[in-house]
C-alpha distance (Angstrom), angle and dihedral (degrees) to the residues before:
residue distance angle dihedral
Q1 . . .
A2 3.80 . .
I3 3.79 92.4 .
K4 3.76 98.6 36.4
A5 3.75 96.1 109.0
R6 3.77 93.1 48.3
F7 3.75 91.0 47.7
I8 3.80 93.5 50.8
F9 3.80 90.5 48.4
L10 3.75 93.8 51.2
S11 3.78 97.2 40.7
E12 3.84 97.0 44.3
G13 3.77 95.8 35.1
C14 3.79 101.1 43.3
V15 3.82 107.2 18.7
M16 3.84 116.9 25.9
H17 3.80 97.7 54.7
W18 3.79 90.2 66.2
T19 3.78 90.7 68.7
A20 3.81 108.9 9.4
P21 3.85 132.0 61.5
L22 3.78 115.5 -93.5
Q23 3.79 88.7 -121.6
S24 3.77 91.6 64.5
S25 3.83 89.3 67.6
F26 3.77 96.9 56.0
A27 3.80 96.3 89.3
P28 3.81 96.9 38.5
F29 3.82 90.4 54.5
L30 3.82 89.8 56.0
K31 3.83 89.7 49.1
G32 3.78 88.3 50.8
Y33 3.78 91.5 50.9
Q34 3.82 91.5 50.5
A35 3.79 92.4 45.6
G36 3.80 91.0 50.9
L37 3.79 92.1 52.4
E38 3.80 91.8 48.8
T39 3.81 94.1 49.9
G40 3.85 96.5 39.0
D41 3.82 92.4 -111.3
T42 3.81 93.2 130.9
D43 3.81 92.3 157.8
S44 3.81 93.4 61.5
A45 3.77 90.1 39.7
C46 3.78 91.4 58.0
W47 3.79 93.1 44.1
C48 3.77 86.1 58.7
L49 3.84 89.7 54.8
T50 3.79 93.3 45.6
V51 3.82 95.1 52.2
R52 3.83 91.1 41.5
C53 3.83 86.3 58.9
Q54 3.77 90.6 53.7
Y55 3.82 92.6 49.8
L56 3.80 92.3 47.5
F57 3.76 90.6 52.2
Y58 3.80 94.7 51.2
S59 3.85 95.5 41.8
G60 3.76 97.8 68.9
R61 3.76 97.1 -103.0
S62 3.76 115.1 168.6
L63 3.80 108.5 -87.4
E64 3.79 92.7 -139.0
G65 3.80 93.1 54.3
L66 3.78 91.0 40.0
Q67 3.81 90.8 55.3
R68 3.77 91.0 53.7
E69 3.79 93.1 48.4
I70 3.76 94.9 47.7
S71 3.77 91.6 47.1
T72 3.79 88.2 54.6
Y73 3.80 90.6 51.9
I74 3.80 90.6 50.5
D75 3.84 89.6 53.7
I76 3.81 90.1 50.8
L77 3.84 92.7 48.2
S78 3.83 89.5 48.4
Q79 3.82 90.8 52.0
L80 3.84 90.3 49.1
N81 3.84 89.0 48.6
L82 3.83 90.6 -128.1
E83 3.80 100.2 146.9
S84 3.79 97.2 169.2
H85 3.78 92.2 56.4
K86 3.82 90.2 44.6
Q87 3.78 89.2 54.6
G88 3.83 88.5 52.3
V89 3.80 92.0 55.5
L90 3.80 99.5 40.3
P91 3.84 95.9 73.4
F92 3.84 90.4 59.9
L93 3.81 90.8 50.4
L94 3.81 90.0 49.6
A95 3.83 91.6 49.1
V96 3.79 91.8 48.3
M97 3.82 92.4 49.3
K98 3.79 91.3 47.9
L99 3.76 91.5 50.9
R100 3.83 89.4 50.7
G101 3.79 90.6 49.4
V102 3.82 96.7 -118.5
D103 3.85 105.1 176.1
D104 3.80 100.0 -154.0
V105 3.77 93.0 45.8
T106 3.84 96.2 132.2
Q107 3.80 99.9 39.5
E108 3.80 96.7 89.5
Y109 3.81 105.0 26.2
G110 3.78 105.7 21.0
D111 3.82 127.6 -125.1
F112 3.79 132.9 -70.9
D113 3.76 90.5 -86.8
D114 3.80 91.6 57.5
M115 3.78 90.9 48.9
L116 3.78 92.4 46.8
K117 3.79 90.8 51.9
V118 3.81 90.3 54.1
A119 3.77 92.0 47.8
I120 3.82 91.8 51.3
E121 3.81 93.6 45.0
T122 3.79 91.7 50.2
G123 3.81 93.7 43.3
N124 3.78 92.4 -121.5
A125 3.79 103.1 155.6
T126 3.84 91.8 175.7
N127 3.81 93.7 57.2
R128 3.85 90.7 42.8
G129 3.77 90.8 55.6
R130 3.77 92.9 44.7
I131 3.85 92.8 51.3
I132 3.82 94.3 48.4
F133 3.79 91.7 44.8
L134 3.81 93.4 53.1
Q135 3.75 90.1 49.9
M136 3.76 88.7 54.0
E137 3.80 89.7 50.6
L138 3.79 91.2 55.3
L139 3.80 91.2 48.3
V140 3.82 90.2 53.3
V141 3.85 90.5 50.4
S142 3.74 89.9 51.9
K143 3.85 92.3 43.0
D144 3.77 93.5 -124.1
W145 3.82 93.1 149.4
E146 3.73 95.3 164.2
R147 3.78 95.4 58.9
A148 3.83 89.7 38.8
S149 3.83 91.1 56.9
E150 3.79 91.7 46.4
M151 3.76 91.0 51.6
L152 3.80 91.5 46.2
V153 3.78 90.4 56.7
K154 3.80 93.9 47.4
A155 3.83 94.6 44.3
G156 3.79 96.5 59.9
N157 3.84 120.1 -160.8
L158 3.79 104.1 -16.2
R159 3.80 91.3 -177.4
R160 3.81 85.6 81.7
S161 3.82 89.6 63.9
S162 3.81 91.3 57.5
P163 3.84 106.9 36.8
G164 3.78 108.2 -170.1
G165 3.81 93.2 -5.9
F166 3.77 130.5 121.3
L167 3.81 92.4 -112.5
G168 3.76 86.8 69.6
V169 3.85 89.9 57.0
R170 3.76 91.4 46.2
F171 3.84 91.6 48.7
T172 3.78 91.1 51.8
A173 3.79 90.9 55.6
L174 3.80 93.3 47.7
D175 3.78 90.2 46.2
A176 3.77 89.4 58.1
L177 3.83 94.6 43.2
I178 3.78 95.4 48.6
S179 3.77 92.7 44.0
F180 3.87 92.7 53.6
K181 3.78 90.0 47.8
A182 3.81 90.8 49.5
A183 3.82 90.4 48.0
R184 3.81 90.5 56.7
A185 3.77 90.7 54.7
S186 3.81 97.4 44.7
P187 3.79 136.7 84.7
F188 3.85 119.7 -102.0
F189 3.79 102.5 -82.6
A190 3.81 95.6 39.8
R191 3.78 88.3 45.4
M192 3.76 91.5 56.7
K193 3.83 90.3 48.7
W194 3.83 93.1 50.3
K195 3.78 91.7 45.1
K196 3.82 92.0 51.5
R197 3.79 90.2 52.2
G198 3.76 92.7 48.6
V199 3.76 94.0 47.3
K200 3.83 89.8 51.1
S201 3.77 91.5 54.8
M202 3.84 92.7 42.9
K203 3.83 91.5 53.4
L204 3.83 89.0 52.4
L205 3.75 90.5 50.0
R206 3.78 91.3 48.7
S207 3.78 91.5 51.1
W208 3.81 89.8 56.0
V209 3.80 91.8 49.6
K210 3.80 91.3 50.9
K211 3.81 87.9 54.0
G212 3.78 91.3 55.3
N213 3.83 107.4 -88.4
G214 3.74 101.4 150.2
N215 3.84 92.4 176.8
A216 3.83 89.2 69.2
V217 3.79 100.1 47.0
H218 3.81 97.9 92.9
L219 3.83 90.0 41.3
L220 3.78 89.1 56.0
H221 3.82 90.7 50.5
I222 3.84 89.8 52.0
V223 3.79 96.0 51.2
S224 3.83 91.4 41.1
A225 3.76 87.7 55.7
E226 3.79 92.9 51.2
L227 3.79 92.2 48.3
A228 3.81 88.7 51.7
V229 3.83 89.7 50.8
L230 3.81 89.6 50.8
E231 3.79 91.0 51.1
G232 3.76 94.9 44.8
K233 3.80 94.9 -114.0
G234 3.79 99.1 142.6
K235 3.84 101.2 175.9
R236 3.77 92.2 49.4
A237 3.78 90.6 48.3
E238 3.83 92.6 50.6
D239 3.79 92.4 47.5
S240 3.84 92.1 48.2
F241 3.81 93.1 48.6
K242 3.85 89.6 51.4
S243 3.77 91.3 49.9
A244 3.76 92.2 48.2
V245 3.78 91.9 52.8
K246 3.78 92.6 45.0
V247 3.82 96.0 51.2
A248 3.81 94.7 42.2
A249 3.79 91.1 49.2
R250 3.84 92.7 47.7
N251 3.80 89.8 52.8
G252 3.79 96.2 44.4
L253 3.79 93.5 -115.9
L254 3.79 96.8 151.0
Q255 3.78 99.0 173.6
D256 3.81 92.9 51.8
K257 3.76 92.3 43.7
A258 3.79 87.6 54.4
L259 3.83 90.8 46.7
A260 3.85 92.5 50.9
H261 3.84 90.6 49.7
E262 3.79 91.2 48.2
L263 3.83 93.8 49.9
A264 3.77 89.3 47.2
R265 3.80 89.0 50.9
E266 3.78 90.2 54.5
Y267 3.77 91.4 50.8
C268 3.85 94.0 47.5
T269 3.81 91.6 47.4
A270 3.83 90.7 53.0
Q271 3.82 88.1 50.0
G272 3.81 91.5 51.7
D273 3.85 91.1 -116.9
T274 3.81 99.2 142.0
F275 3.82 95.4 171.7
W276 3.81 95.9 59.8
A277 3.76 91.9 34.1
D278 3.81 89.3 59.3
Y279 3.80 91.2 44.5
H280 3.79 92.5 52.8
K281 3.84 91.5 44.1
E282 3.80 91.9 54.3
S283 3.79 92.4 43.3
S284 3.80 91.8 50.6
Q285 3.77 92.5 48.1
Q286 3.81 90.6 50.6
A287 3.81 93.4 49.2
Y288 3.78 91.9 49.8
S289 3.82 89.8 48.0
D290 3.83 91.3 49.1
W291 3.82 88.6 50.5
G292 3.80 90.7 52.7
A293 3.76 100.5 -110.1
T294 3.82 108.0 145.7
S295 3.78 131.6 -131.8
K296 3.79 87.5 -87.9
V297 3.78 86.8 74.0
V298 3.78 100.0 28.7
E299 3.77 94.5 50.9
K300 3.83 88.9 64.7
I301 3.85 88.0 70.2
E302 3.79 97.8 91.3
């Protein structure tokens, strides 16, 4: 009983996501939090809250409800005087508020740069990786591929900041996606370099899917589609985009459903297929709206 909270944090945060849906860990993390409080293991209790925040964010949970829940966690962490854990949760609150278009988002908690400075000053590599990674997520949503690729290069291998965790899986997918986008915008030799990087990450992602990681299936479809676009394999790209949308929709992953539709829209637009481009645009806007992202995000889908 004394180590129950730590066991739940390690098992749900580093093991179960490899073979079970993220959603299946929601309840266990709350049990781990409660067990930690009861046994005095507040560190493990708060780790359970922190990783639960991550899973909620990547599981398509309503942004409005997620903002309320994360704000509650921050109040709890403040009462427990656990600043390092609070700094681990704040980046997710900031990302959610930015996606919702909250104007005064930085007044109380600061911006990503402020949080990154604290992480570096305190030597917290985990928080540093989390902050940079969430910035990349927002750049992907806004389709700012140039800044995303620049940040990817500067960040280094963020998998090291989340050993065994789901963020490492997510980073691998974004690494591949951003690399393929950068390849399309680069001259020949740089294109080959970016493509090689993207293929390396995609192969790693595929190996996890083959071993049973259901949380990465739709991500693999997305990056497979972008590789097909890069190589001029239209039929493969179309099939992969359809599969990505289907899997993301079936699992309730609204943000990734929206992303898949948006990437498909870009492809169809480039092919001059206005009918399917309009379809994917409307579908992407609807998915972002269902997620809770405001017009400040959706309006960037041109």
